[in-house]
N, CA, C and O atoms as a Tinker XYZ file with bonds, in Angstrom:
   424  protein
     1  N    -22.332000  -19.873000  -76.431000    73     2
     2  CA   -23.021000  -19.075000  -75.444000    64     1     3
     3  C    -22.085000  -17.967000  -74.977000    63     2     4     5
     4  O    -20.918000  -18.231000  -74.688000    81     3
     5  N    -22.567000  -16.756000  -74.899000    73     3     6
     6  CA   -21.766000  -15.597000  -74.516000    64     5     7
     7  C    -21.840000  -15.319000  -73.022000    63     6     8     9
     8  O    -22.393000  -16.107000  -72.255000    81     7
     9  N    -21.291000  -14.217000  -72.636000    73     7    10
    10  CA   -21.261000  -13.790000  -71.242000    64     9    11
    11  C    -22.650000  -13.398000  -70.779000    63    10    12    13
    12  O    -23.402000  -12.749000  -71.507000    81    11
    13  N    -22.983000  -13.799000  -69.562000    73    11    14
    14  CA   -24.253000  -13.405000  -68.957000    64    13    15
    15  C    -23.972000  -12.968000  -67.530000    63    14    16    17
    16  O    -23.157000  -13.595000  -66.854000    81    15
    17  N    -24.621000  -11.911000  -67.048000    73    15    18
    18  CA   -24.395000  -11.472000  -65.670000    64    17    19
    19  C    -24.970000  -12.495000  -64.696000    63    18    20    21
    20  O    -25.935000  -13.193000  -65.006000    81    19
    21  N    -24.362000  -12.570000  -63.509000    73    19    22
    22  CA   -24.866000  -13.447000  -62.467000    64    21    23
    23  C    -26.074000  -12.814000  -61.798000    63    22    24    25
    24  O    -26.048000  -11.631000  -61.460000    81    23
    25  N    -27.118000  -13.581000  -61.609000    73    23    26
    26  CA   -28.291000  -13.082000  -60.890000    64    25    27
    27  C    -28.998000  -11.968000  -61.630000    63    26    28    29
    28  O    -28.727000  -11.690000  -62.798000    81    27
    29  N    -29.909000  -11.344000  -60.913000    73    27    30
    30  CA   -30.673000  -10.230000  -61.494000    64    29    31
    31  C    -29.836000   -8.960000  -61.486000    63    30    32    33
    32  O    -29.137000   -8.690000  -60.510000    81    31
    33  N    -29.895000   -8.184000  -62.546000    73    31    34
    34  CA   -29.213000   -6.886000  -62.516000    64    33    35
    35  C    -29.865000   -6.010000  -61.448000    63    34    36    37
    36  O    -31.088000   -5.880000  -61.411000    81    35
    37  N    -29.052000   -5.413000  -60.586000    73    35    38
    38  CA   -29.596000   -4.610000  -59.491000    64    37    39
    39  C    -29.163000   -3.167000  -59.551000    63    38    40    41
    40  O    -29.488000   -2.393000  -58.651000    81    39
    41  N    -28.463000   -2.794000  -60.552000    73    39    42
    42  CA   -27.966000   -1.429000  -60.602000    64    41    43
    43  C    -26.685000   -1.301000  -59.805000    63    42    44    45
    44  O    -26.094000   -2.302000  -59.400000    81    43
    45  N    -26.258000   -0.082000  -59.581000    73    43    46
    46  CA   -25.006000    0.137000  -58.855000    64    45    47
    47  C    -25.079000   -0.413000  -57.433000    63    46    48    49
    48  O    -26.133000   -0.393000  -56.798000    81    47
    49  N    -23.941000   -0.902000  -56.947000    73    47    50
    50  CA   -23.863000   -1.348000  -55.558000    64    49    51
    51  C    -22.467000   -1.063000  -55.032000    63    50    52    53
    52  O    -21.551000   -0.760000  -55.796000    81    51
    53  N    -22.322000   -1.162000  -53.753000    73    51    54
    54  CA   -21.042000   -0.863000  -53.122000    64    53    55
    55  C    -19.984000   -1.857000  -53.576000    63    54    56    57
    56  O    -20.279000   -3.036000  -53.774000    81    55
    57  N    -18.759000   -1.386000  -53.741000    73    55    58
    58  CA   -17.658000   -2.229000  -54.183000    64    57    59
    59  C    -17.433000   -3.378000  -53.201000    63    58    60    61
    60  O    -17.199000   -4.514000  -53.615000    81    59
    61  N    -17.501000   -3.089000  -51.916000    73    59    62
    62  CA   -17.279000   -4.139000  -50.921000    64    61    63
    63  C    -18.294000   -5.262000  -51.072000    63    62    64    65
    64  O    -17.947000   -6.432000  -50.909000    81    63
    65  N    -19.530000   -4.931000  -51.378000    73    63    66
    66  CA   -20.563000   -5.944000  -51.586000    64    65    67
    67  C    -20.215000   -6.828000  -52.788000    63    66    68    69
    68  O    -20.344000   -8.050000  -52.726000    81    67
    69  N    -19.775000   -6.202000  -53.876000    73    67    70
    70  CA   -19.384000   -6.960000  -55.066000    64    69    71
    71  C    -18.168000   -7.842000  -54.774000    63    70    72    73
    72  O    -18.117000   -8.993000  -55.208000    81    71
    73  N    -17.196000   -7.308000  -54.043000    73    71    74
    74  CA   -16.017000   -8.091000  -53.690000    64    73    75
    75  C    -16.377000   -9.261000  -52.791000    63    74    76    77
    76  O    -15.806000  -10.344000  -52.922000    81    75
    77  N    -17.318000   -9.054000  -51.881000    73    75    78
    78  CA   -17.765000  -10.142000  -51.012000    64    77    79
    79  C    -18.377000  -11.274000  -51.824000    63    78    80    81
    80  O    -18.169000  -12.445000  -51.507000    81    79
    81  N    -19.122000  -10.942000  -52.857000    73    79    82
    82  CA   -19.732000  -11.960000  -53.710000    64    81    83
    83  C    -18.647000  -12.746000  -54.444000    63    82    84    85
    84  O    -18.689000  -13.975000  -54.486000    81    83
    85  N    -17.691000  -12.049000  -55.014000    73    83    86
    86  CA   -16.598000  -12.717000  -55.723000    64    85    87
    87  C    -15.784000  -13.565000  -54.749000    63    86    88    89
    88  O    -15.433000  -14.702000  -55.065000    81    87
    89  N    -15.483000  -13.027000  -53.575000    73    87    90
    90  CA   -14.712000  -13.760000  -52.574000    64    89    91
    91  C    -15.427000  -15.046000  -52.170000    63    90    92    93
    92  O    -14.794000  -16.091000  -52.020000    81    91
    93  N    -16.728000  -14.969000  -51.998000    73    91    94
    94  CA   -17.518000  -16.148000  -51.636000    64    93    95
    95  C    -17.392000  -17.231000  -52.699000    63    94    96    97
    96  O    -17.240000  -18.408000  -52.371000    81    95
    97  N    -17.452000  -16.846000  -53.950000    73    95    98
    98  CA   -17.338000  -17.810000  -55.044000    64    97    99
    99  C    -15.947000  -18.435000  -55.110000    63    98   100   101
   100  O    -15.790000  -19.554000  -55.597000    81    99
   101  N    -14.937000  -17.714000  -54.620000    73    99   102
   102  CA   -13.558000  -18.210000  -54.617000    64   101   103
   103  C    -13.183000  -18.893000  -53.301000    63   102   104   105
   104  O    -12.022000  -19.243000  -53.088000    81   103
   105  N    -14.169000  -19.079000  -52.419000    73   103   106
   106  CA   -13.952000  -19.667000  -51.093000    64   105   107
   107  C    -12.993000  -18.824000  -50.255000    63   106   108   109
   108  O    -12.220000  -19.348000  -49.453000    81   107
   109  N    -13.058000  -17.542000  -50.452000    73   107   110
   110  CA   -12.237000  -16.592000  -49.727000    64   109   111
   111  C    -13.127000  -15.847000  -48.736000    63   110   112   113
   112  O    -14.334000  -15.746000  -48.956000    81   111
   113  N    -12.562000  -15.330000  -47.659000    73   111   114
   114  CA   -13.383000  -14.591000  -46.710000    64   113   115
   115  C    -13.847000  -13.254000  -47.284000    63   114   116   117
   116  O    -13.398000  -12.819000  -48.345000    81   115
   117  N    -14.750000  -12.626000  -46.557000    73   115   118
   118  CA   -15.274000  -11.340000  -47.008000    64   117   119
   119  C    -14.175000  -10.277000  -47.002000    63   118   120   121
   120  O    -13.156000  -10.409000  -46.324000    81   119
   121  N    -14.414000   -9.234000  -47.768000    73   119   122
   122  CA   -13.412000   -8.181000  -47.976000    64   121   123
   123  C    -12.926000   -7.572000  -46.666000    63   122   124   125
   124  O    -11.731000   -7.313000  -46.523000    81   123
   125  N    -13.814000   -7.337000  -45.712000    73   123   126
   126  CA   -13.378000   -6.694000  -44.460000    64   125   127
   127  C    -12.422000   -7.587000  -43.675000    63   126   128   129
   128  O    -11.557000   -7.079000  -42.962000    81   127
   129  N    -12.562000   -8.899000  -43.792000    73   127   130
   130  CA   -11.656000   -9.816000  -43.099000    64   129   131
   131  C    -10.269000   -9.754000  -43.737000    63   130   132   133
   132  O     -9.263000   -9.654000  -43.035000    81   131
   133  N    -10.219000   -9.814000  -45.052000    73   131   134
   134  CA    -8.926000   -9.713000  -45.737000    64   133   135
   135  C     -8.234000   -8.395000  -45.427000    63   134   136   137
   136  O     -7.036000   -8.360000  -45.145000    81   135
   137  N     -8.995000   -7.320000  -45.483000    73   135   138
   138  CA    -8.434000   -5.995000  -45.193000    64   137   139
   139  C     -7.877000   -5.965000  -43.775000    63   138   140   141
   140  O     -6.778000   -5.457000  -43.549000    81   139
   141  N     -8.624000   -6.504000  -42.825000    73   139   142
   142  CA    -8.189000   -6.483000  -41.439000    64   141   143
   143  C     -6.924000   -7.304000  -41.244000    63   142   144   145
   144  O     -5.994000   -6.842000  -40.583000    81   143
   145  N     -6.862000   -8.508000  -41.800000    73   143   146
   146  CA    -5.688000   -9.362000  -41.613000    64   145   147
   147  C     -4.448000   -8.730000  -42.235000    63   146   148   149
   148  O     -3.391000   -8.691000  -41.605000    81   147
   149  N     -4.566000   -8.240000  -43.456000    73   147   150
   150  CA    -3.383000   -7.729000  -44.147000    64   149   151
   151  C     -2.972000   -6.337000  -43.693000    63   150   152   153
   152  O     -1.779000   -6.035000  -43.670000    81   151
   153  N     -3.909000   -5.489000  -43.336000    73   151   154
   154  CA    -3.552000   -4.128000  -42.887000    64   153   155
   155  C     -3.186000   -4.074000  -41.412000    63   154   156   157
   156  O     -2.342000   -3.272000  -41.011000    81   155
   157  N     -3.808000   -4.912000  -40.608000    73   155   158
   158  CA    -3.606000   -4.836000  -39.159000    64   157   159
   159  C     -2.713000   -5.963000  -38.656000    63   158   160   161
   160  O     -2.796000   -6.334000  -37.486000    81   159
   161  N     -1.873000   -6.508000  -39.507000    73   159   162
   162  CA    -1.030000   -7.636000  -39.125000    64   161   163
   163  C     -0.208000   -7.331000  -37.878000    63   162   164   165
   164  O     -0.155000   -8.147000  -36.958000    81   163
   165  N      0.423000   -6.183000  -37.839000    73   163   166
   166  CA     1.247000   -5.829000  -36.676000    64   165   167
   167  C      0.405000   -5.761000  -35.399000    63   166   168   169
   168  O      0.854000   -6.197000  -34.339000    81   167
   169  N     -0.792000   -5.225000  -35.491000    73   167   170
   170  CA    -1.675000   -5.162000  -34.324000    64   169   171
   171  C     -2.089000   -6.558000  -33.871000    63   170   172   173
   172  O     -2.280000   -6.793000  -32.678000    81   171
   173  N     -2.227000   -7.479000  -34.810000    73   171   174
   174  CA    -2.659000   -8.837000  -34.478000    64   173   175
   175  C     -1.550000   -9.675000  -33.855000    63   174   176   177
   176  O     -1.803000  -10.444000  -32.928000    81   175
   177  N     -0.312000   -9.532000  -34.361000    73   175   178
   178  CA     0.774000  -10.404000  -33.900000    64   177   179
   179  C      1.821000   -9.699000  -33.045000    63   178   180   181
   180  O      2.656000  -10.360000  -32.428000    81   179
   181  N      1.791000   -8.389000  -32.999000    73   179   182
   182  CA     2.797000   -7.650000  -32.255000    64   181   183
   183  C      3.930000   -7.205000  -33.166000    63   182   184   185
   184  O      4.166000   -7.791000  -34.223000    81   183
   185  N      4.621000   -6.168000  -32.740000    73   183   186
   186  CA     5.653000   -5.541000  -33.569000    64   185   187
   187  C      6.794000   -6.486000  -33.909000    63   186   188   189
   188  O      7.229000   -6.535000  -35.060000    81   187
   189  N      7.287000   -7.238000  -32.932000    73   187   190
   190  CA     8.449000   -8.102000  -33.171000    64   189   191
   191  C      8.106000   -9.218000  -34.147000    63   190   192   193
   192  O      8.833000   -9.435000  -35.116000    81   191
   193  N      7.013000   -9.925000  -33.905000    73   191   194
   194  CA     6.637000  -11.018000  -34.793000    64   193   195
   195  C      6.256000  -10.501000  -36.182000    63   194   196   197
   196  O      6.518000  -11.170000  -37.181000    81   195
   197  N      5.650000   -9.334000  -36.253000    73   195   198
   198  CA     5.287000   -8.749000  -37.553000    64   197   199
   199  C      6.528000   -8.424000  -38.387000    63   198   200   201
   200  O      6.482000   -8.476000  -39.616000    81   199
   201  N      7.627000   -8.091000  -37.725000    73   199   202
   202  CA     8.877000   -7.797000  -38.423000    64   201   203
   203  C      9.411000   -9.032000  -39.150000    63   202   204   205
   204  O     10.105000   -8.915000  -40.160000    81   203
   205  N      9.083000  -10.208000  -38.629000    73   203   206
   206  CA     9.625000  -11.455000  -39.167000    64   205   207
   207  C      8.589000  -12.316000  -39.892000    63   206   208   209
   208  O      8.909000  -13.420000  -40.332000    81   207
   209  N      7.362000  -11.831000  -40.021000    73   207   210
   210  CA     6.310000  -12.637000  -40.644000    64   209   211
   211  C      5.391000  -11.777000  -41.509000    63   210   212   213
   212  O      5.297000  -10.561000  -41.340000    81   211
   213  N      4.719000  -12.452000  -42.440000    73   211   214
   214  CA     3.762000  -11.763000  -43.315000    64   213   215
   215  C      2.628000  -12.718000  -43.666000    63   214   216   217
   216  O      2.870000  -13.885000  -43.975000    81   215
   217  N      1.394000  -12.227000  -43.621000    73   215   218
   218  CA     0.303000  -13.052000  -44.137000    64   217   219
   219  C      0.414000  -13.081000  -45.663000    63   218   220   221
   220  O      0.728000  -12.067000  -46.287000    81   219
   221  N      0.156000  -14.237000  -46.251000    73   219   222
   222  CA     0.305000  -14.371000  -47.697000    64   221   223
   223  C     -1.041000  -14.620000  -48.360000    63   222   224   225
   224  O     -1.351000  -14.034000  -49.398000    81   223
   225  N     -1.842000  -15.499000  -47.750000    73   223   226
   226  CA    -3.090000  -15.893000  -48.392000    64   225   227
   227  C     -4.062000  -16.393000  -47.337000    63   226   228   229
   228  O     -3.664000  -17.012000  -46.350000    81   227
   229  N     -5.333000  -16.120000  -47.558000    73   227   230
   230  CA    -6.401000  -16.627000  -46.697000    64   229   231
   231  C     -7.499000  -17.156000  -47.602000    63   230   232   233
   232  O     -8.256000  -16.388000  -48.195000    81   231
   233  N     -7.577000  -18.483000  -47.701000    73   231   234
   234  CA    -8.551000  -19.127000  -48.577000    64   233   235
   235  C     -9.140000  -20.331000  -47.856000    63   234   236   237
   236  O     -8.422000  -21.122000  -47.244000    81   235
   237  N    -10.462000  -20.455000  -47.940000    73   235   238
   238  CA   -11.181000  -21.598000  -47.363000    64   237   239
   239  C    -10.813000  -21.829000  -45.900000    63   238   240   241
   240  O    -10.713000  -22.970000  -45.449000    81   239
   241  N    -10.613000  -20.740000  -45.166000    73   239   242
   242  CA   -10.328000  -20.829000  -43.737000    64   241   243
   243  C     -8.889000  -21.088000  -43.374000    63   242   244   245
   244  O     -8.558000  -21.158000  -42.190000    81   243
   245  N     -8.020000  -21.234000  -44.358000    73   243   246
   246  CA    -6.607000  -21.481000  -44.092000    64   245   247
   247  C     -5.809000  -20.200000  -44.323000    63   246   248   249
   248  O     -5.789000  -19.656000  -45.427000    81   247
   249  N     -5.151000  -19.728000  -43.260000    73   247   250
   250  CA    -4.276000  -18.561000  -43.356000    64   249   251
   251  C     -2.856000  -19.062000  -43.549000    63   250   252   253
   252  O     -2.347000  -19.833000  -42.735000    81   251
   253  N     -2.220000  -18.627000  -44.619000    73   251   254
   254  CA    -0.828000  -18.989000  -44.878000    64   253   255
   255  C      0.037000  -17.785000  -44.556000    63   254   256   257
   256  O     -0.202000  -16.673000  -45.027000    81   255
   257  N      1.043000  -18.037000  -43.744000    73   255   258
   258  CA     1.952000  -16.994000  -43.267000    64   257   259
   259  C      3.369000  -17.413000  -43.606000    63   258   260   261
   260  O      3.723000  -18.584000  -43.464000    81   259
   261  N      4.177000  -16.472000  -44.050000    73   259   262
   262  CA     5.598000  -16.758000  -44.255000    64   261   263
   263  C      6.402000  -16.067000  -43.168000    63   262   264   265
   264  O      6.029000  -15.009000  -42.662000    81   263
   265  N      7.516000  -16.697000  -42.825000    73   263   266
   266  CA     8.444000  -16.131000  -41.836000    64   265   267
   267  C      9.844000  -16.171000  -42.433000    63   266   268   269
   268  O     10.094000  -16.888000  -43.403000    81   267
   269  N     10.751000  -15.400000  -41.852000    73   267   270
   270  CA    12.090000  -15.295000  -42.432000    64   269   271
   271  C     13.123000  -16.236000  -41.826000    63   270   272   273
   272  O     14.287000  -16.208000  -42.226000    81   271
   273  N     12.716000  -17.077000  -40.862000    73   271   274
   274  CA    13.667000  -17.974000  -40.220000    64   273   275
   275  C     12.899000  -19.119000  -39.561000    63   274   276   277
   276  O     11.788000  -18.908000  -39.076000    81   275
   277  N     13.468000  -20.327000  -39.532000    73   275   278
   278  CA    12.771000  -21.446000  -38.892000    64   277   279
   279  C     12.410000  -21.193000  -37.421000    63   278   280   281
   280  O     11.398000  -21.699000  -36.937000    81   279
   281  N     13.227000  -20.421000  -36.720000    73   279   282
   282  CA    12.913000  -20.118000  -35.320000    64   281   283
   283  C     11.597000  -19.335000  -35.215000    63   282   284   285
   284  O     10.814000  -19.553000  -34.290000    81   283
   285  N     11.360000  -18.427000  -36.162000    73   283   286
   286  CA    10.115000  -17.656000  -36.152000    64   285   287
   287  C      8.940000  -18.527000  -36.593000    63   286   288   289
   288  O      7.800000  -18.266000  -36.212000    81   287
   289  N      9.207000  -19.553000  -37.387000    73   287   290
   290  CA     8.148000  -20.504000  -37.746000    64   289   291
   291  C      7.668000  -21.225000  -36.499000    63   290   292   293
   292  O      6.466000  -21.404000  -36.302000    81   291
   293  N      8.607000  -21.640000  -35.656000    73   291   294
   294  CA     8.248000  -22.303000  -34.395000    64   293   295
   295  C      7.434000  -21.367000  -33.517000    63   294   296   297
   296  O      6.423000  -21.774000  -32.946000    81   295
   297  N      7.862000  -20.129000  -33.406000    73   295   298
   298  CA     7.141000  -19.131000  -32.607000    64   297   299
   299  C      5.725000  -18.907000  -33.149000    63   298   300   301
   300  O      4.765000  -18.842000  -32.380000    81   299
   301  N      5.602000  -18.791000  -34.453000    73   299   302
   302  CA     4.297000  -18.559000  -35.075000    64   301   303
   303  C      3.378000  -19.756000  -34.853000    63   302   304   305
   304  O      2.196000  -19.579000  -34.561000    81   303
   305  N      3.902000  -20.962000  -34.985000    73   303   306
   306  CA     3.081000  -22.161000  -34.755000    64   305   307
   307  C      2.617000  -22.219000  -33.304000    63   306   308   309
   308  O      1.472000  -22.580000  -33.032000    81   307
   309  N      3.501000  -21.865000  -32.370000    73   307   310
   310  CA     3.146000  -21.854000  -30.960000    64   309   311
   311  C      2.025000  -20.849000  -30.689000    63   310   312   313
   312  O      1.157000  -21.089000  -29.850000    81   311
   313  N      2.051000  -19.745000  -31.392000    73   311   314
   314  CA     1.110000  -18.633000  -31.223000    64   313   315
   315  C     -0.167000  -18.812000  -32.059000    63   314   316   317
   316  O     -1.095000  -18.014000  -31.933000    81   315
   317  N     -0.227000  -19.844000  -32.904000    73   315   318
   318  CA    -1.293000  -19.959000  -33.907000    64   317   319
   319  C     -2.703000  -19.991000  -33.334000    63   318   320   321
   320  O     -3.585000  -19.318000  -33.867000    81   319
   321  N     -2.946000  -20.740000  -32.275000    73   319   322
   322  CA    -4.303000  -20.803000  -31.708000    64   321   323
   323  C     -4.767000  -19.440000  -31.218000    63   322   324   325
   324  O     -5.908000  -19.038000  -31.448000    81   323
   325  N     -3.873000  -18.740000  -30.544000    73   323   326
   326  CA    -4.221000  -17.403000  -30.061000    64   325   327
   327  C     -4.459000  -16.439000  -31.228000    63   326   328   329
   328  O     -5.388000  -15.632000  -31.193000    81   327
   329  N     -3.622000  -16.528000  -32.252000    73   327   330
   330  CA    -3.777000  -15.652000  -33.412000    64   329   331
   331  C     -5.096000  -15.920000  -34.135000    63   330   332   333
   332  O     -5.796000  -14.981000  -34.514000    81   331
   333  N     -5.434000  -17.179000  -34.327000    73   331   334
   334  CA    -6.712000  -17.527000  -34.959000    64   333   335
   335  C     -7.860000  -16.938000  -34.157000    63   334   336   337
   336  O     -8.797000  -16.381000  -34.730000    81   335
   337  N     -7.797000  -17.055000  -32.851000    73   335   338
   338  CA    -8.829000  -16.474000  -31.983000    64   337   339
   339  C     -8.909000  -14.961000  -32.118000    63   338   340   341
   340  O    -10.003000  -14.401000  -32.175000    81   339
   341  N     -7.765000  -14.300000  -32.169000    73   339   342
   342  CA    -7.749000  -12.835000  -32.318000    64   341   343
   343  C     -8.368000  -12.397000  -33.646000    63   342   344   345
   344  O     -9.168000  -11.463000  -33.692000    81   343
   345  N     -7.989000  -13.083000  -34.719000    73   343   346
   346  CA    -8.513000  -12.723000  -36.032000    64   345   347
   347  C    -10.021000  -12.932000  -36.071000    63   346   348   349
   348  O    -10.757000  -12.057000  -36.525000    81   347
   349  N    -10.482000  -14.079000  -35.601000    73   347   350
   350  CA   -11.916000  -14.364000  -35.637000    64   349   351
   351  C    -12.701000  -13.413000  -34.742000    63   350   352   353
   352  O    -13.817000  -13.020000  -35.084000    81   351
   353  N    -12.135000  -13.044000  -33.611000    73   351   354
   354  CA   -12.809000  -12.078000  -32.732000    64   353   355
   355  C    -12.896000  -10.713000  -33.406000    63   354   356   357
   356  O    -13.939000  -10.061000  -33.367000    81   355
   357  N    -11.799000  -10.285000  -34.022000    73   355   358
   358  CA   -11.801000   -8.984000  -34.702000    64   357   359
   359  C    -12.736000   -8.991000  -35.908000    63   358   360   361
   360  O    -13.381000   -7.985000  -36.201000    81   359
   361  N    -12.810000  -10.121000  -36.604000    73   359   362
   362  CA   -13.669000  -10.224000  -37.789000    64   361   363
   363  C    -15.136000  -10.441000  -37.425000    63   362   364   365
   364  O    -16.025000  -10.242000  -38.252000    81   363
   365  N    -15.378000  -10.852000  -36.181000    73   363   366
   366  CA   -16.728000  -11.176000  -35.710000    64   365   367
   367  C    -17.338000  -12.322000  -36.523000    63   366   368   369
   368  O    -18.547000  -12.364000  -36.752000    81   367
   369  N    -16.474000  -13.252000  -36.953000    73   367   370
   370  CA   -16.907000  -14.452000  -37.662000    64   369   371
   371  C    -15.758000  -15.451000  -37.650000    63   370   372   373
   372  O    -14.615000  -15.085000  -37.375000    81   371
   373  N    -16.057000  -16.697000  -37.945000    73   371   374
   374  CA   -15.036000  -17.743000  -37.988000    64   373   375
   375  C    -14.376000  -17.738000  -39.368000    63   374   376   377
   376  O    -14.645000  -18.610000  -40.194000    81   375
   377  N    -13.530000  -16.772000  -39.604000    73   375   378
   378  CA   -12.892000  -16.606000  -40.908000    64   377   379
   379  C    -11.661000  -17.490000  -41.069000    63   378   380   381
   380  O    -11.331000  -17.903000  -42.181000    81   379
   381  N    -10.982000  -17.779000  -39.964000    73   379   382
   382  CA    -9.755000  -18.578000  -40.010000    64   381   383
   383  C     -9.947000  -19.827000  -39.160000    63   382   384   385
   384  O    -10.300000  -19.746000  -37.983000    81   383
   385  N     -9.709000  -20.982000  -39.773000    73   383   386
   386  CA    -9.818000  -22.255000  -39.064000    64   385   387
   387  C     -8.446000  -22.869000  -38.803000    63   386   388   389
   388  O     -8.261000  -23.598000  -37.828000    81   387
   389  N     -7.480000  -22.569000  -39.681000    73   387   390
   390  CA    -6.146000  -23.145000  -39.522000    64   389   391
   391  C     -5.092000  -22.165000  -40.012000    63   390   392   393
   392  O     -5.370000  -21.240000  -40.775000    81   391
   393  N     -3.884000  -22.401000  -39.549000    73   391   394
   394  CA    -2.752000  -21.547000  -39.899000    64   393   395
   395  C     -1.630000  -22.430000  -40.408000    63   394   396   397
   396  O     -1.252000  -23.399000  -39.750000    81   395
   397  N     -1.100000  -22.105000  -41.568000    73   395   398
   398  CA     0.056000  -22.804000  -42.131000    64   397   399
   399  C      1.210000  -21.825000  -42.188000    63   398   400   401
   400  O      1.066000  -20.710000  -42.688000    81   399
   401  N      2.359000  -22.249000  -41.672000    73   399   402
   402  CA     3.533000  -21.390000  -41.624000    64   401   403
   403  C      4.590000  -21.942000  -42.559000    63   402   404   405
   404  O      4.896000  -23.134000  -42.525000    81   403
   405  N      5.144000  -21.083000  -43.389000    73   403   406
   406  CA     6.209000  -21.473000  -44.312000    64   405   407
   407  C      7.399000  -20.536000  -44.130000    63   406   408   409
   408  O      7.232000  -19.339000  -43.897000    81   407
   409  N      8.584000  -21.090000  -44.239000    73   407   410
   410  CA     9.794000  -20.281000  -44.154000    64   409   411
   411  C     10.130000  -19.791000  -45.558000    63   410   412   413
   412  O     10.229000  -20.578000  -46.500000    81   411
   413  N     10.307000  -18.459000  -45.680000    73   411   414
   414  CA    10.672000  -17.863000  -46.978000    64   413   415
   415  C     12.078000  -18.312000  -47.363000    63   414   416   417
   416  O     12.976000  -18.397000  -46.526000    81   415
   417  N     12.240000  -18.593000  -48.640000    73   415   418
   418  CA    13.583000  -18.911000  -49.134000    64   417   419
   419  C     14.314000  -17.608000  -49.388000    63   418   420   421
   420  O     13.705000  -16.601000  -49.750000    81   419
   421  N     15.570000  -17.633000  -49.205000    73   419   422
   422  CA    16.360000  -16.400000  -49.354000    64   421   423
   423  C     16.872000  -16.233000  -50.729000    63   422   424
   424  O     17.553000  -15.250000  -51.019000    81   423
């Protein structure tokens, strides 16, 4: 059996719509949520914390963040509930349910 398109062919559509469909199949949030988390990270966590942390992945409601030192991991974990609330409020949906913090190896 060869390749078959998913669903009915609908002609051209917006890229964001196509990405949202693929993201849904991968248990990933919609494109606007990913864009907001990764582009607006500093706005979400503040300048100081953004200097020491980076979002890495957001899949199935779990946001994985890396930090450059165990002390910043503690700070990020302490801030996690507020950050989840900020992201979900900005996304206007429950895109993030949990936050996992990992310390980057040097």
